[in-house]
C-alpha positions in Angstrom: -5.7 -12.4 6.8 -3.2 -9.6 6.0 -2.9 -8.5 2.4 0.2 -9.8 0.6 2.2 -7.5 -1.6 3.1 -8.5 -5.1 6.4 -7.1 -6.4 6.7 -6.6 -10.1 7.5 -10.1 -11.2 9.8 -9.0 -14.0 12.2 -7.2 -11.6 14.3 -9.0 -9.0 15.3 -6.6 -6.2 16.6 -6.2 -2.7 14.9 -4.2 -0.1 17.1 -3.6 3.0 15.2 -2.4 6.1 17.4 -1.0 8.8 15.9 0.2 12.1 15.6 -0.1 15.8 13.7 -2.8 17.6 9.9 -2.1 17.2 10.4 0.2 14.3 8.2 -1.9 11.9 10.9 -3.9 10.0 9.2 -7.3 10.4 5.7 -5.9 9.9 6.8 -4.6 6.5 8.8 -7.6 5.5 6.0 -10.0 6.3 3.8 -8.1 3.9 6.3 -8.6 1.1 7.2 -12.2 1.5 5.4 -14.4 -1.1 6.8 -17.7 -2.4 4.7 -17.7 -5.5 6.2 -14.3 -6.5 9.7 -15.4 -5.4 10.0 -12.9 -2.7 11.5 -13.9 0.7 12.0 -12.3 4.1 15.5 -12.6 5.3 15.5 -11.7 9.0 18.9 -11.1 10.6 17.6 -11.9 14.1 16.9 -15.5 13.0 20.7 -16.1 12.8 21.3 -14.8 16.4 19.7 -17.9 17.9 22.5 -20.1 16.5 24.8 -18.6 19.2 24.8 -18.5 23.0 26.3 -15.1 23.2 25.9 -11.9 21.3 29.1 -9.8 20.9 31.1 -8.3 18.0 32.9 -11.6 17.3 29.6 -13.4 17.0 28.0 -10.7 14.9 30.6 -11.3 12.2 29.2 -14.8 11.9 25.6 -13.7 12.1 26.0 -11.3 9.2 28.2 -13.8 7.3 25.5 -16.4 7.5 22.8 -13.9 6.5 24.8 -12.7 3.5 25.5 -16.2 2.4 21.8 -16.8 2.4 21.2 -13.5 0.6 23.6 -14.6 -2.1 22.0 -18.0 -2.4 18.4 -16.7 -2.8 19.5 -14.0 -5.3 21.2 -16.7 -7.4 18.0 -18.7 -7.3 16.1 -15.7 -8.7 14.3 -14.5 -5.6 13.8 -10.9 -4.5 14.8 -10.4 -0.9 13.5 -8.2 1.8 16.4 -8.2 4.3 15.7 -6.7 7.7 17.8 -6.1 10.8 19.0 -3.5 13.2 22.4 -3.3 11.3 24.1 -1.3 14.1 27.3 -1.3 12.1 26.7 0.3 8.6 29.4 -1.9 7.2 27.1 -4.8 7.5 24.6 -3.0 5.3 27.4 -2.4 2.8 28.2 -6.1 2.6 24.6 -6.8 1.5 24.8 -3.9 -0.9 28.0 -5.3 -2.4 26.3 -8.6 -3.0 23.5 -6.8 -4.9 26.0 -4.8 -7.0 28.0 -7.9 -7.8 24.9 -9.6 -9.1 23.6 -6.4 -10.8 20.3 -6.5 -8.8 18.6 -3.2 -7.9 18.6 -2.5 -4.2 17.4 0.2 -1.9 18.3 0.7 1.8 15.7 2.2 4.0 16.3 3.6 7.5 13.1 3.3 9.5 12.6 6.4 11.6 10.5 6.4 14.7 10.9 8.6 17.8 12.5 7.0 20.9 9.3 7.4 22.9 7.3 5.5 20.3 9.9 2.8 20.1 9.8 2.3 23.8 6.0 2.2 23.8 5.9 -0.3 20.9 8.5 -2.5 22.7 6.0 -3.1 25.6 3.2 -4.1 23.3 4.9 -5.8 20.3 3.9 -9.3 19.2 4.5 -11.9 21.9 5.0 -9.5 24.8 1.4 -9.2 26.0 1.0 -13.0 25.6 4.1 -13.6 27.8 6.1 -15.3 25.0 8.9 -12.8 25.2 10.1 -10.0 27.4 10.3 -6.4 26.2 13.9 -5.2 25.7 13.3 -2.3 28.0 13.6 1.5 27.7 17.4 1.6 28.3 18.2 -1.1 25.7 15.9 0.6 23.2 17.6 3.9 23.9 21.1 2.4 23.3 20.0 0.9 19.9 18.3 4.1 18.9 21.4 6.2 19.7 23.8 3.8 17.8 21.6 4.0 14.7 21.3 7.8 14.9 25.0 8.2 15.2 25.9 5.6 12.5 23.6 6.5 9.6 24.1 4.5 6.4 24.9 7.2 3.7 22.7 5.8 0.9 19.7 5.1 3.2 16.3 6.5 2.3 14.4 7.6 5.4 11.1 5.8 5.9 8.9 7.3 8.6 7.1 4.3 10.0 5.8 6.4 12.9 3.6 8.7 10.8 2.9 6.6 7.7 0.6 3.6 7.6 1.9 0.2 6.5 0.3 0.6 3.1 1.8 4.1 2.7 5.2 2.7 3.6 4.9 -0.1 1.0 3.8 2.4 -1.7 6.8 4.6 -0.8 9.2 1.7 -1.0 7.8 0.5 -4.3 8.0 4.0 -5.8 11.7 4.0 -5.1 12.2 1.2 -7.6 10.2 2.9 -10.4 
């Protein structure tokens, strides 16, 4: 069983993880989620399944639903680890605005991994070897990587998930709130 992380119970916060497919967003978020400690994992990808297409018109609704959920959980006193690709930095800003409106500390982390490593991880990530899902493929990973590199969120803190262990990443994230 993987070790769970306990956030400081006296401080509600939002951790926003922005990064390409296979950069480690879900791996980190899973370590934080803990109902007893009122910490949830809000995965943007879960909202994509509501729709039969994925284009800019649909993305408005995906992020709208995710931000409505974010607002709900914050009002209920939860800390939130929100993770997604966030190709458009304006979608990050919408989540940040919700945090600011509710006076809840937040940090945005841009997960950094080389393109080569992302492409390698895509082929072996959870569900791919078992045949439950297909890898996105090198070209799609390269497109996402390029969009994120060209559209950096100005307040983002770089998190090197390629060269840091999961525990080191978590310690780094936690330190940003101290």
